[in-house]
All heavy atoms as an XYZ file, in Angstrom:
935
protein
N      28.542      2.660      6.855
C      27.831      2.180      5.657
C      26.558      3.069      5.559
O      25.832      3.267      6.497
C      27.456      0.725      5.840
C      26.635      0.198      4.680
S      26.017     -1.485      4.929
C      27.220     -2.347      4.092
N      26.320      3.498      4.374
C      25.083      4.335      4.125
C      23.947      3.498      3.767
O      24.040      2.355      3.327
C      25.374      5.379      3.038
O      25.635      4.708      1.831
N      22.735      4.001      4.043
C      21.501      3.331      3.723
C      21.316      3.223      2.253
O      21.676      4.160      1.449
C      20.272      4.042      4.329
C      20.283      3.989      5.805
O      21.104      3.304      6.415
O      19.463      4.683      6.456
N      20.683      2.135      1.792
C      20.322      1.981      0.405
C      19.126      1.063      0.307
O      18.864      0.237      1.192
C      21.492      1.474     -0.480
C      21.894      0.037     -0.222
C      21.338     -0.987     -0.958
C      22.839     -0.241      0.711
C      21.632     -2.274     -0.733
C      23.179     -1.575      0.986
C      22.606     -2.634      0.257
N      18.366      1.158     -0.758
C      17.223      0.293     -1.007
C      17.060      0.033     -2.477
O      17.242      0.935     -3.279
C      15.989      0.954     -0.444
C      14.789      0.035     -0.499
C      13.820      0.043     -1.377
C      14.466     -0.981      0.471
N      12.904     -0.981     -1.065
C      13.323     -1.611      0.052
C      15.124     -1.459      1.653
C      12.751     -2.688      0.749
C      14.575     -2.503      2.306
C      13.396     -3.091      1.869
N      16.814     -1.126     -2.854
C      16.515     -1.452     -4.243
C      15.301     -2.332     -4.341
O      15.168     -3.294     -3.493
C      17.741     -2.167     -4.913
C      17.585     -2.367     -6.375
O      17.042     -1.534     -7.029
O      18.025     -3.443     -6.891
N      14.459     -2.146     -5.232
C      13.294     -3.087     -5.460
C      13.065     -3.304     -6.922
O      13.450     -2.508     -7.710
C      12.028     -2.454     -4.767
O      11.669     -1.308     -5.447
N      12.472     -4.451     -7.219
C      12.167     -4.784     -8.567
C      10.906     -5.623     -8.541
O      10.581     -6.269     -7.586
C      13.298     -5.453     -9.266
C      13.774     -6.778     -8.611
C      14.989     -7.269     -9.347
C      15.512     -8.528     -8.616
N      16.698     -9.054     -9.231
N      10.320     -5.727     -9.738
C       9.120     -6.588     -9.891
C       9.607     -7.975    -10.361
O      10.332     -8.041    -11.358
C       8.092     -5.995    -10.882
O       7.695     -4.715    -10.349
C       6.893     -6.919    -11.072
N       9.221     -9.017     -9.714
C       9.585    -10.353    -10.023
C       8.390    -11.304    -10.001
O       7.330    -10.947     -9.488
C      10.666    -10.886     -9.071
C      11.965    -10.100     -9.237
C      10.192    -10.949     -7.634
N       8.514    -12.473    -10.610
C       7.470    -13.538    -10.489
C       7.866    -14.441     -9.365
O       8.974    -14.934     -9.263
C       7.392    -14.313    -11.762
C       6.411    -13.726    -12.733
C       6.038    -14.721    -13.801
C       5.322    -13.892    -14.831
N       4.182    -14.401    -15.375
N       6.874    -14.791     -8.531
C       7.095    -15.692     -7.385
C       7.378    -17.090     -7.841
O       6.607    -17.693     -8.552
C       5.885    -15.572     -6.443
N       8.526    -17.599     -7.369
C       8.859    -18.971     -7.626
C       8.287    -19.916     -6.523
O       8.260    -21.091     -6.652
C      10.422    -19.145     -7.716
C      10.851    -18.542     -9.001
C      12.333    -18.808     -9.142
N      13.041    -17.884     -8.330
C      14.329    -17.927     -8.135
N      15.098    -18.766     -8.702
N      14.966    -16.969     -7.383
N       7.879    -19.238     -5.475
C       7.212    -19.978     -4.332
C       6.262    -18.955     -3.659
O       6.267    -17.772     -3.977
C       8.226    -20.434     -3.257
C       8.984    -19.284     -2.582
C      10.001    -19.715     -1.671
O      10.595    -20.805     -1.859
N      10.361    -18.954     -0.621
N       5.403    -19.466     -2.862
C       4.424    -18.613     -2.204
C       5.093    -17.683     -1.204
O       5.951    -18.085     -0.448
C       3.421    -19.527     -1.482
C       2.302    -18.748     -0.827
C       1.276    -19.760     -0.252
O       0.732    -20.632     -1.001
N       0.972    -19.638      0.995
N       4.602    -16.468     -1.158
C       5.122    -15.445     -0.241
C       3.902    -14.816      0.402
O       2.746    -15.008     -0.004
C       5.898    -14.371     -0.916
C       7.137    -14.838     -1.561
N       8.318    -15.067     -0.871
C       7.417    -15.063     -2.833
C       9.250    -15.463     -1.652
N       8.739    -15.522     -2.928
N       4.093    -13.979      1.409
C       3.004    -13.172      1.996
C       3.422    -11.704      1.917
O       4.535    -11.339      2.079
C       2.849    -13.542      3.483
C       1.585    -12.952      4.031
C       1.169    -13.600      5.335
N       0.713    -14.966      5.174
C      -0.504    -15.354      4.822
N      -1.423    -14.512      4.479
N      -0.807    -16.660      4.725
N       2.441    -10.848      1.452
C       2.700     -9.454      1.307
C       2.976     -8.895      2.661
O       2.215     -9.126      3.665
C       1.478     -8.757      0.734
S       1.654     -7.003      0.588
N       4.089     -8.134      2.809
C       4.479     -7.591      4.145
C       3.665     -6.413      4.513
O       3.699     -5.904      5.624
C       5.969     -7.165      4.078
C       6.822     -8.376      4.095
O       6.543     -9.340      4.891
O       7.860     -8.402      3.381
N       2.805     -5.874      3.563
C       1.991     -4.747      3.959
C       0.564     -5.151      4.285
O       0.084     -4.900      5.356
C       1.944     -3.684      2.831
C       1.253     -2.359      3.135
C       1.956     -1.723      4.347
C       1.361     -1.417      2.000
N      -0.129     -5.860      3.383
C      -1.503     -6.256      3.697
C      -1.667     -7.679      4.174
O      -2.731     -7.996      4.705
C      -2.369     -6.090      2.405
S      -2.127     -7.353      1.145
N      -0.641     -8.504      4.093
C      -0.776     -9.904      4.634
C      -1.306    -10.912      3.738
O      -1.351    -12.049      4.049
N      -1.776    -10.481      2.525
C      -2.339    -11.451      1.527
C      -1.213    -12.320      0.961
O      -0.097    -11.949      0.894
C      -3.027    -10.679      0.398
C      -4.333    -10.054      0.801
C      -5.437    -11.077      1.074
O      -5.673    -11.987      0.261
O      -6.061    -10.921      2.125
N      -1.656    -13.561      0.626
C      -0.773    -14.496     -0.040
C      -0.412    -14.059     -1.423
O      -1.272    -13.662     -2.192
C      -1.322    -15.912     -0.061
C      -0.496    -16.866     -0.830
C      -1.520    -16.423      1.438
N       0.885    -14.102     -1.799
C       1.386    -13.951     -3.141
C       1.584    -15.344     -3.680
O       2.515    -16.011     -3.227
C       2.639    -13.087     -3.194
C       2.410    -11.736     -2.507
C       3.130    -12.950     -4.577
C       3.715    -10.912     -2.290
N       0.782    -15.755     -4.587
C       0.827    -17.143     -5.067
C       1.979    -17.340     -6.042
O       2.493    -16.397     -6.689
C      -0.472    -17.541     -5.775
N       2.437    -18.586     -6.184
C       3.470    -18.908     -7.108
C       3.050    -18.491     -8.484
O       1.880    -18.736     -8.920
C       3.739    -20.472     -7.076
O       4.030    -20.874     -5.725
C       4.855    -20.912     -8.055
N       3.943    -17.845     -9.198
C       3.578    -17.378    -10.586
C       3.125    -15.956    -10.656
O       3.090    -15.389    -11.743
N       2.665    -15.399     -9.546
C       2.205    -13.987     -9.567
C       3.388    -13.072     -9.511
O       4.414    -13.307     -8.926
C       1.338    -13.700     -8.281
C      -0.021    -14.242     -8.368
C      -0.844    -13.804     -7.164
O      -0.486    -12.837     -6.421
O      -1.892    -14.401     -6.912
N       3.212    -11.844    -10.191
C       4.185    -10.811    -10.076
C       4.036    -10.072     -8.739
O       2.893     -9.942     -8.251
C       3.971     -9.862    -11.255
O       4.356    -10.445    -12.490
N       5.158     -9.681     -8.191
C       5.091     -8.904     -6.955
C       6.421     -8.044     -6.867
O       7.323     -8.267     -7.652
C       5.005     -9.835     -5.689
C       6.189    -10.620     -5.393
C       7.054    -10.281     -4.360
C       6.551    -11.774     -6.086
C       8.181    -11.081     -4.037
C       7.653    -12.557     -5.823
C       8.491    -12.167     -4.770
O       9.593    -12.915     -4.436
N       6.429     -7.098     -6.003
C       7.562     -6.242     -5.800
C       8.417     -6.812     -4.697
O       7.896     -7.099     -3.561
C       7.157     -4.831     -5.475
O       8.265     -4.051     -5.262
N       9.684     -6.984     -4.910
C      10.629     -7.501     -3.911
C      11.680     -6.470     -3.695
O      12.380     -6.030     -4.642
C      11.278     -8.820     -4.407
C      12.237     -9.384     -3.373
C      12.512    -10.843     -3.709
N      13.347    -11.431     -2.684
C      12.962    -11.858     -1.485
N      11.718    -11.761     -1.129
N      13.835    -12.386     -0.637
N      11.844     -6.047     -2.496
C      12.831     -4.978     -2.120
C      13.802     -5.577     -1.105
O      13.542     -6.421     -0.299
N      15.002     -4.988     -1.093
C      16.047     -5.333     -0.131
C      16.999     -4.231     -0.071
O      17.210     -3.364     -0.918
C      16.804     -6.635     -0.640
N      17.566     -4.077      1.141
C      18.529     -3.055      1.329
C      18.940     -2.899      2.774
O      18.599     -3.739      3.619
N      19.708     -1.900      3.062
C      20.213     -1.594      4.411
C      19.599     -0.290      4.851
O      19.698      0.756      4.200
C      21.720     -1.487      4.457
C      22.233     -1.080      5.798
C      22.339     -2.821      4.038
N      18.920     -0.295      6.024
C      18.306      0.834      6.646
C      18.814      0.928      8.080
O      18.599     -0.013      8.852
C      16.725      0.767      6.661
C      16.216      0.491      5.266
C      16.122      2.009      7.257
C      16.228      1.642      4.232
N      19.432      2.001      8.359
C      19.993      2.242      9.761
C      20.837      1.037     10.188
O      20.775      0.621     11.312
C      18.910      2.539     10.729
C      18.151      3.826     10.430
C      17.027      4.158     11.442
O      16.827      3.303     12.389
O      16.293      5.093     11.214
N      21.705      0.506      9.247
C      22.582     -0.553      9.573
C      22.004     -1.988      9.572
O      22.721     -2.948      9.759
N      20.695     -2.121      9.369
C      20.029     -3.414      9.353
C      19.713     -3.814      7.948
O      19.139     -3.008      7.183
C      18.734     -3.416     10.156
C      19.027     -3.223     11.620
O      20.069     -3.737     12.169
O      18.236     -2.567     12.283
N      20.002     -5.033      7.536
C      19.648     -5.615      6.219
C      18.153     -6.030      6.321
O      17.738     -6.730      7.199
C      20.510     -6.743      5.775
C      20.119     -7.295      4.493
C      20.482     -6.594      3.298
C      19.383     -8.449      4.381
C      20.148     -7.060      2.067
C      19.042     -8.908      3.058
C      19.395     -8.195      1.968
N      17.349     -5.533      5.410
C      15.927     -5.791      5.406
C      15.472     -6.297      3.974
O      16.070     -5.869      3.035
C      15.119     -4.540      5.716
C      15.428     -3.919      7.068
C      14.804     -2.515      7.081
C      15.000     -4.766      8.168
N      14.485     -7.146      3.959
C      13.798     -7.513      2.709
C      12.339     -7.168      2.866
O      11.779     -7.070      4.011
C      14.016     -8.998      2.362
O      13.367     -9.752      3.446
C      15.447     -9.391      2.225
N      11.688     -7.012      1.763
C      10.204     -6.565      1.755
C       9.566     -7.146      0.496
O      10.063     -7.011     -0.596
C      10.175     -5.099      1.738
C       8.837     -4.494      1.908
C       8.014     -4.013      0.893
C       8.082     -4.240      3.082
N       6.804     -3.556      1.430
C       6.899     -3.661      2.779
C       8.402     -4.499      4.461
C       5.907     -3.283      3.787
C       7.450     -4.147      5.393
C       6.231     -3.531      5.062
N       8.412     -7.830      0.680
C       7.621     -8.366     -0.407
C       6.319     -7.606     -0.420
O       5.651     -7.500      0.616
C       7.430     -9.842     -0.188
C       8.671    -10.673     -0.223
O       9.575    -10.391     -1.000
N       8.797    -11.625      0.684
N       5.870     -7.243     -1.588
C       4.550     -6.558     -1.690
C       3.843     -7.048     -2.877
O       4.374     -7.126     -4.020
C       4.816     -5.049     -1.923
C       4.488     -4.265     -0.696
C       4.725     -2.782     -0.887
O       4.845     -2.282     -2.026
O       4.750     -2.121      0.089
N       2.533     -7.366     -2.728
C       1.685     -7.740     -3.840
C       1.515     -6.482     -4.794
O       1.787     -5.390     -4.334
C       0.356     -8.231     -3.326
S      -0.658     -7.051     -2.441
N       1.071     -6.762     -5.968
C       0.928     -5.653     -6.962
C      -0.023     -4.539     -6.462
O       0.342     -3.403     -6.640
C       0.560     -6.288     -8.306
O       1.572     -7.200     -8.738
C       0.360     -5.189     -9.329
N      -1.210     -4.891     -5.905
C      -2.064     -3.789     -5.455
C      -1.405     -2.919     -4.413
O      -1.579     -1.699     -4.396
C      -3.334     -4.480     -4.894
C      -3.344     -5.789     -5.677
C      -1.876     -6.203     -5.811
N      -0.737     -3.499     -3.471
C      -0.023     -2.767     -2.431
C       1.106     -1.900     -3.007
O       1.364     -0.841     -2.550
C       0.494     -3.614     -1.320
S      -0.791     -4.176     -0.177
N       1.804     -2.421     -4.011
C       2.813     -1.624     -4.673
C       2.236     -0.425     -5.337
O       2.757      0.702     -5.266
C       3.537     -2.519     -5.721
C       4.796     -1.875     -6.239
O       5.574     -1.323     -5.442
O       5.059     -1.959     -7.462
N       1.015     -0.551     -5.950
C       0.344      0.614     -6.511
C      -0.118      1.588     -5.448
O       0.037      2.791     -5.591
C      -0.853      0.098     -7.342
C      -0.525     -0.688     -8.530
C      -1.747     -1.369     -9.165
O      -2.833     -1.249     -8.702
O      -1.525     -1.986    -10.324
N      -0.595      1.038     -4.348
C      -0.972      1.865     -3.212
C       0.179      2.693     -2.642
O       0.047      3.824     -2.260
C      -1.562      0.997     -2.084
C      -1.986      1.873     -0.884
C      -3.146      2.608     -0.883
C      -1.179      1.821      0.240
C      -3.514      3.380      0.209
C      -1.564      2.596      1.386
C      -2.733      3.328      1.345
N       1.379      2.020     -2.569
C       2.602      2.727     -2.116
C       2.838      4.041     -2.952
O       3.196      5.014     -2.361
C       3.817      1.856     -2.281
C       4.025      0.939     -1.116
O       3.272      0.954     -0.201
O       5.065      0.164     -1.203
N       2.674      3.950     -4.249
C       2.930      5.111     -5.090
C       2.025      6.298     -4.650
O       2.491      7.410     -4.559
C       2.609      4.780     -6.561
O       3.531      3.797     -6.983
N       0.732      5.943     -4.443
C      -0.162      7.040     -3.935
C       0.242      7.482     -2.519
O       0.317      8.715     -2.268
C      -1.654      6.440     -3.922
C      -2.556      7.485     -3.348
C      -2.045      5.997     -5.265
N       0.531      6.587     -1.640
C       0.923      6.854     -0.252
C       2.114      7.803     -0.164
O       2.041      8.815      0.478
C       1.125      5.541      0.514
C       1.588      5.785      1.923
C       0.680      5.971      2.929
C       2.916      5.809      2.279
C       1.004      6.140      4.251
C       3.297      5.995      3.615
C       2.387      6.145      4.574
O       2.747      6.395      5.863
N       3.193      7.421     -0.834
C       4.421      8.221     -0.725
C       4.305      9.564     -1.434
O       4.831     10.548     -0.984
C       5.602      7.403     -1.327
C       6.040      6.350     -0.338
C       5.958      4.990     -0.778
C       6.435      6.616      0.939
C       6.381      4.012      0.059
C       6.843      5.571      1.778
C       6.791      4.280      1.383
N       3.540      9.623     -2.549
C       3.395     10.922     -3.223
C       2.468     11.890     -2.497
O       2.709     13.068     -2.499
C       2.958     10.746     -4.674
O       1.602     10.307     -4.713
N       1.462     11.317     -1.780
C       0.422     12.186     -1.156
C       0.721     12.424      0.352
O       0.342     13.522      0.916
C      -0.983     11.544     -1.267
C      -1.436     11.501     -2.688
C      -1.940     12.825     -3.210
O      -2.411     13.698     -2.393
O      -1.833     13.093     -4.382
N       1.328     11.479      1.045
C       1.386     11.578      2.538
C       2.635     12.397      3.017
O       2.539     12.973      4.063
C       1.477     10.179      3.112
O       2.747      9.577      2.890
N       3.674     12.386      2.217
C       4.944     13.094      2.662
C       5.719     12.215      3.556
O       6.791     12.678      4.034
N       5.275     11.017      3.830
C       6.033     10.131      4.763
C       7.161      9.404      3.923
O       6.996      9.232      2.740
C       5.206      9.091      5.392
C       4.158      9.698      6.326
O       4.398     10.727      6.934
N       3.063      9.074      6.535
N       8.213      9.026      4.602
C       9.281      8.277      3.874
C       9.347      6.776      4.338
O      10.237      6.100      3.919
C      10.651      8.946      4.127
C      11.050      9.072      5.602
O      10.232      8.691      6.453
O      12.174      9.499      5.830
N       8.408      6.383      5.114
C       8.273      4.994      5.461
C       6.799      4.644      5.584
O       5.971      5.485      5.769
C       9.003      4.603      6.708
C       8.596      5.251      7.975
C       9.377      4.905      9.205
O      10.597      4.811      9.101
O       8.735      4.602     10.228
N       6.482      3.330      5.502
C       5.117      2.879      5.539
C       4.998      1.690      6.470
O       5.861      0.819      6.539
C       4.616      2.537      4.112
C       3.063      2.298      4.046
C       5.345      1.330      3.553
C       2.518      2.201      2.692
N       3.871      1.693      7.292
C       3.514      0.572      8.082
C       2.049      0.290      7.757
O       1.317      1.132      7.204
C       3.617      0.885      9.585
O       2.705      1.927      9.937
C       5.057      1.324      9.931
N       1.586     -0.860      8.230
C       0.175     -1.180      7.930
C      -0.769     -0.175      8.576
O      -1.696      0.297      7.980
C      -0.177     -2.601      8.409
C      -1.603     -3.001      8.059
C      -1.982     -4.402      8.510
O      -1.131     -5.123      8.927
O      -3.177     -4.702      8.306
N      -0.442      0.192      9.815
C      -1.323      1.147     10.510
C      -1.333      2.530      9.861
O      -2.376      3.100      9.659
C      -0.870      1.321     11.980
C      -1.142      0.079     12.832
O      -2.027     -0.703     12.444
O      -0.537     -0.027     13.902
N      -0.117      2.999      9.436
C      -0.124      4.308      8.754
C      -0.781      4.244      7.413
O      -1.417      5.195      6.970
C       1.324      4.840      8.704
O       2.103      4.076      7.777
N      -0.633      3.126      6.766
C      -1.283      2.992      5.374
C      -2.796      2.946      5.539
O      -3.493      3.587      4.713
C      -0.759      1.726      4.741
N      -3.276      2.199      6.471
C      -4.771      2.148      6.664
C      -5.332      3.524      7.008
O      -6.283      3.950      6.477
C      -5.156      1.041      7.705
C      -6.669      1.184      8.127
C      -4.865     -0.373      7.122
N      -4.628      4.229      7.910
C      -5.050      5.501      8.305
C      -5.007      6.481      7.144
O      -5.979      7.265      6.929
C      -4.134      6.087      9.462
C      -4.531      7.449      9.911
C      -3.588      8.019     10.979
O      -2.845      7.210     11.561
O      -3.649      9.220     11.202
N      -4.008      6.396      6.298
C      -3.923      7.245      5.169
C      -5.006      6.907      4.176
O      -5.647      7.828      3.597
C      -2.544      7.091      4.457
C      -2.417      7.750      3.120
C      -2.296      9.099      3.061
C      -2.572      7.042      1.992
C      -2.206      9.742      1.755
C      -2.519      7.677      0.681
C      -2.338      9.001      0.594
N      -5.279      5.597      3.911
C      -6.314      5.260      3.023
C      -7.655      5.707      3.411
O      -8.453      6.220      2.665
C      -6.297      3.736      2.820
N      -7.931      5.661      4.747
C      -9.248      6.130      5.271
C      -9.328      7.708      5.117
O     -10.356      8.217      4.765
C      -9.412      5.702      6.730
C      -9.743      4.209      6.829
C     -10.101      3.819      8.237
N     -10.600      2.454      8.176
C     -10.149      1.538      9.074
N      -9.373      1.863     10.047
N     -10.646      0.368      8.977
N      -8.225      8.359      5.414
C      -8.208      9.822      5.258
C      -8.409     10.210      3.815
O      -9.159     11.200      3.431
C      -6.900     10.402      5.766
C      -6.720     10.438      7.264
O      -7.759     10.130      7.952
O      -5.585     10.581      7.703
N      -7.751      9.488      2.895
C      -7.957      9.764      1.489
C      -9.375      9.589      1.001
O      -9.941     10.402      0.331
C      -6.999      8.843      0.644
C      -6.924      9.073     -0.845
C      -6.175     10.414     -1.142
C      -6.122      7.965     -1.507
N      -9.985      8.499      1.456
C     -11.428      8.290      1.128
C     -12.326      9.320      1.766
O     -13.239      9.781      1.074
C     -11.815      6.872      1.599
C     -11.119      5.752      0.850
C     -11.498      4.396      1.499
C     -11.493      5.741     -0.610
N     -12.052      9.716      3.017
C     -12.878     10.699      3.677
C     -12.804     12.060      3.045
O     -13.710     12.850      3.002
C     -12.471     10.815      5.094
N     -11.569     12.416      2.421
C     -11.401     13.682      1.801
C     -11.741     13.618      0.306
O     -11.456     14.572     -0.407
C      -9.933     14.153      1.916
C      -9.564     14.507      3.359
O     -10.542     14.750      4.179
O      -8.415     14.557      3.703
N     -12.421     12.606     -0.135
C     -12.617     12.360     -1.598
C     -13.540     13.389     -2.247
O     -13.560     13.502     -3.398
C     -13.106     10.939     -1.851
O     -14.405     10.773     -1.323
N     -14.322     14.172     -1.449
C     -15.185     15.125     -2.028
C     -14.470     16.351     -2.516
O     -15.010     17.245     -3.104
C     -16.336     15.506     -1.051
C     -15.861     15.961      0.243
N     -15.450     15.111      1.237
C     -15.741     17.207      0.792
C     -15.130     15.838      2.333
N     -15.307     17.086      2.043
N     -13.126     16.397     -2.284
C     -12.302     17.480     -2.767
C     -11.562     16.944     -4.042
O     -10.600     16.196     -3.870
C     -11.190     17.933     -1.769
C     -11.858     18.504     -0.549
C     -11.879     17.781      0.672
C     -12.538     19.784     -0.583
C     -12.438     18.308      1.792
C     -13.102     20.365      0.551
C     -13.022     19.575      1.796
O     -13.609     20.051      2.868
N     -12.005     17.287     -5.198
C     -11.468     16.683     -6.467
C      -9.903     16.837     -6.605
O      -9.258     15.958     -7.069
C     -12.189     17.372     -7.592
C     -13.365     18.010     -7.003
C     -13.092     18.216     -5.587
N      -9.393     17.849     -6.058
C      -7.978     18.059     -6.227
C      -7.204     17.145     -5.247
O      -6.003     17.010     -5.387
C      -7.572     19.525     -5.972
O      -7.871     19.867     -4.676
N      -7.878     16.602     -4.251
C      -7.213     15.787     -3.272
C      -6.758     14.413     -3.756
O      -5.738     13.940     -3.444
C      -8.103     15.637     -2.058
C      -7.564     14.675     -0.973
C      -6.411     15.354     -0.265
N      -6.060     14.497      0.855
C      -4.893     13.984      0.976
N      -3.935     14.220      0.120
N      -4.591     13.175      1.981
N      -7.617     13.832     -4.667
C      -7.260     12.529     -5.171
C      -7.967     12.223     -6.428
O      -9.010     12.722     -6.685
C      -7.691     11.517     -4.103
N      -7.296     11.379     -7.219
C      -7.936     10.963     -8.497
C      -8.745      9.677     -8.128
O      -8.551      9.029     -7.093
C      -6.869     10.575     -9.481
C      -5.917     11.738     -9.880
C      -4.849     11.302    -10.811
C      -3.905     10.441    -10.004
N      -2.640     10.207    -10.560
N      -9.713      9.444     -9.022
C     -10.576      8.253     -8.818
C      -9.786      6.986     -8.661
O     -10.034      6.122     -7.757
C     -11.601      8.159     -9.914
C     -12.321      6.842     -9.830
C     -12.576      9.335     -9.934
N      -8.702      6.795     -9.443
C      -7.951      5.604     -9.365
C      -7.282      5.460     -8.005
O      -7.179      4.386     -7.427
C      -6.913      5.531    -10.521
C      -5.841      6.562    -10.368
C      -6.300      4.113    -10.533
N      -6.880      6.584     -7.413
C      -6.243      6.563     -6.087
C      -7.284      6.131     -5.028
O      -6.961      5.409     -4.072
C      -5.775      7.949     -5.669
C      -4.570      8.407     -6.556
O      -4.018      7.603     -7.308
O      -4.240      9.575     -6.494
N      -8.544      6.499     -5.197
C      -9.595      6.096     -4.268
C      -9.863      4.671     -4.321
O     -10.102      4.028     -3.349
C     -10.823      6.977     -4.508
C     -10.713      8.523     -4.348
C     -12.002      9.178     -4.768
C     -10.339      8.839     -2.949
N      -9.882      4.164     -5.572
C     -10.143      2.696     -5.735
C      -8.973      1.956     -5.173
O      -9.200      0.925     -4.424
C     -10.284      2.409     -7.273
C     -10.300      0.899     -7.443
C     -11.588      3.005     -7.773
N      -7.778      2.355     -5.347
C      -6.643      1.705     -4.756
C      -6.694      1.725     -3.244
O      -6.454      0.714     -2.496
C      -5.295      2.338     -5.233
C      -5.076      2.023     -6.724
C      -4.144      1.940     -4.373
C      -3.999      2.787     -7.346
N      -7.118      2.832     -2.658
C      -7.206      3.000     -1.193
C      -8.257      2.063     -0.689
O      -8.091      1.415      0.293
C      -7.514      4.470     -0.803
N      -9.428      2.024     -1.343
C     -10.497      1.145     -0.912
C     -10.077     -0.318     -0.970
O     -10.353     -1.091     -0.034
C     -11.747      1.387     -1.799
C     -12.964      0.581     -1.328
O     -13.358      0.776     -0.173
O     -13.424     -0.264     -2.105
N      -9.392     -0.694     -2.023
C      -8.858     -2.021     -2.160
C      -7.928     -2.379     -1.064
O      -7.916     -3.464     -0.505
C      -8.244     -2.197     -3.560
O      -7.653     -3.462     -3.665
N      -7.060     -1.385     -0.688
C      -6.059     -1.685      0.366
C      -6.805     -1.927      1.640
O      -6.464     -2.839      2.420
C      -5.077     -0.502      0.477
C      -4.196     -0.733      1.623
C      -3.102     -1.601      1.584
C      -4.413     -0.099      2.847
C      -2.327     -1.828      2.647
C      -3.590     -0.313      3.951
C      -2.519     -1.185      3.844
N      -7.809     -1.138      2.002
C      -8.533     -1.306      3.238
C      -9.173     -2.658      3.254
O      -9.148     -3.377      4.287
C      -9.521     -0.209      3.446
C      -8.900      1.136      3.781
C     -10.544     -0.531      4.591
C      -9.823      2.316      3.875
N      -9.768     -3.036      2.154
C     -10.436     -4.372      2.093
C      -9.418     -5.480      2.340
O      -9.686     -6.409      3.098
C     -11.140     -4.582      0.737
C     -11.823     -5.878      0.631
C     -12.534     -5.967     -0.750
N     -11.834     -5.580     -1.852
C     -10.881     -6.405     -2.421
N     -10.636     -7.574     -2.021
N     -10.165     -5.958     -3.474
N      -8.262     -5.439      1.661
C      -7.286     -6.509      1.824
C      -6.705     -6.523      3.227
O      -6.450     -7.595      3.832
C      -6.180     -6.379      0.741
C      -6.627     -6.768     -0.618
C      -5.471     -6.810     -1.590
N      -4.375     -5.869     -1.364
C      -4.423     -4.589     -1.647
N      -5.470     -4.097     -2.260
N      -3.405     -3.808     -1.473
N      -6.351     -5.384      3.785
C      -5.673     -5.324      5.052
C      -6.542     -5.579      6.276
O      -6.111     -6.023      7.325
C      -4.859     -4.089      5.200
O      -5.707     -2.996      5.235
N      -7.856     -5.231      6.183
C      -8.735     -5.321      7.311
C      -9.829     -6.416      7.142
O     -10.519     -6.729      8.058
C      -9.490     -3.950      7.627
O     -10.349     -3.660      6.509
C      -8.480     -2.849      7.875
N      -9.866     -6.940      5.954
C     -10.840     -8.000      5.628
C     -12.277     -7.514      5.437
O     -13.224     -8.305      5.480
N     -12.503     -6.231      5.234
C     -13.797     -5.661      4.970
C     -13.715     -4.615      3.894
O     -12.697     -3.996      3.724
C     -14.434     -5.199      6.231
C     -13.735     -3.905      6.769
C     -14.550     -3.213      7.815
N     -13.952     -2.011      8.289
C     -14.023     -0.868      7.659
N     -14.686     -0.715      6.540
N     -13.470      0.205      8.125
N     -14.843     -4.331      3.267
C     -14.903     -3.228      2.308
C     -14.962     -1.949      3.150
O     -15.410     -1.944      4.235
C     -16.172     -3.349      1.450
C     -16.033     -4.376      0.383
C     -16.517     -5.598      0.569
C     -15.353     -4.113     -0.768
C     -16.426     -6.587     -0.354
C     -15.238     -5.089     -1.761
C     -15.802     -6.345     -1.533
N     -14.553     -0.853      2.569
C     -14.601      0.396      3.233
C     -16.125      0.751      3.471
O     -16.948      0.524      2.652
C     -13.995      1.497      2.351
N     -16.403      1.326      4.621
C     -17.741      1.672      4.960
C     -18.083      3.012      4.367
O     -17.146      3.771      3.924
C     -17.880      1.778      6.509
C     -17.703      0.442      7.125
C     -17.638      0.541      8.631
O     -17.742      1.709      9.201
O     -17.506     -0.484      9.322
N     -19.360      3.323      4.246
C     -19.751      4.582      3.676
C     -19.078      5.767      4.403
O     -18.700      6.775      3.784
C     -21.313      4.705      3.773
N     -18.893      5.620      5.732
C     -18.200      6.713      6.479
C     -16.775      6.898      6.077
O     -16.253      8.005      6.166
C     -18.280      6.403      8.020
O     -17.642      5.234      8.269
N     -16.096      5.862      5.539
C     -14.762      5.994      5.009
C     -14.696      6.828      3.775
O     -13.726      7.469      3.480
C     -14.149      4.673      4.707
C     -13.891      3.831      5.901
O     -13.633      4.407      7.027
O     -13.878      2.541      5.824
N     -15.826      6.877      3.033
C     -15.836      7.600      1.752
C     -16.229      8.994      1.883
O     -16.316      9.841      0.927
C     -16.809      6.928      0.794
C     -16.185      5.712      0.207
C     -16.238      4.452      0.660
C     -15.436      5.625     -1.016
N     -15.588      3.558     -0.135
C     -15.083      4.259     -1.209
C     -15.062      6.515     -2.020
C     -14.376      3.834     -2.249
C     -14.309      6.127     -3.087
C     -13.948      4.817     -3.202
N     -16.588      9.502      3.115
C     -16.966     10.904      3.318
C     -18.430     11.091      3.282
O     -19.225     10.337      2.811
N     -18.862     12.246      3.862
C     -20.290     12.604      4.010
C     -21.011     12.724      2.656
O     -22.231     12.483      2.569
C     -20.457     13.868      4.786
C     -19.913     13.739      6.192
O     -19.850     12.594      6.676
O     -19.552     14.730      6.798
N     -20.350     13.126      1.629
C     -21.011     13.378      0.314
C     -21.588     12.154     -0.322
O     -22.392     12.224     -1.201
C     -20.123     14.146     -0.588
C     -18.823     13.354     -0.900
O     -18.334     12.675     -0.017
O     -18.279     13.522     -2.046
N     -21.207     10.964      0.178
C     -21.646      9.758     -0.468
C     -22.766      9.050      0.303
O     -23.287      8.026     -0.017
C     -20.549      8.780     -0.702
C     -19.458      9.272     -1.641
C     -18.351      8.217     -1.757
C     -20.027      9.488     -3.034
N     -23.150      9.606      1.446
C     -24.134      9.016      2.287
C     -25.492      9.405      1.958
O     -25.765     10.433      1.372
C     -23.885      9.266      3.823
C     -22.588      8.556      4.225
C     -22.314      8.801      5.728
O     -23.279      8.914      6.477
O     -21.209      8.785      6.064
């Protein structure tokens, strides 16, 4: 059996938890729900809308083909630290990265996360 993955945006009929940042997805909120077979295992994945937006940045910029909370936080911090290079990231990507760090670690990004040019 070959690997496959499908995801779609749905409205929560019950409360879920985002599998990336851990935040609650409340009943009635839109979220991304994925399911598929990876290396022979059936998996499901729920992501809040901000994390789904962050994924787009992560996969297009990082070159990775999978995401974990640790790799996402490291990528978000790297993206913010390299923000003084305009070609590295768009402002919206930086805001998404900052928001992801805040949700997943419970704090706002520190000045050091944004790079030396902002201190």
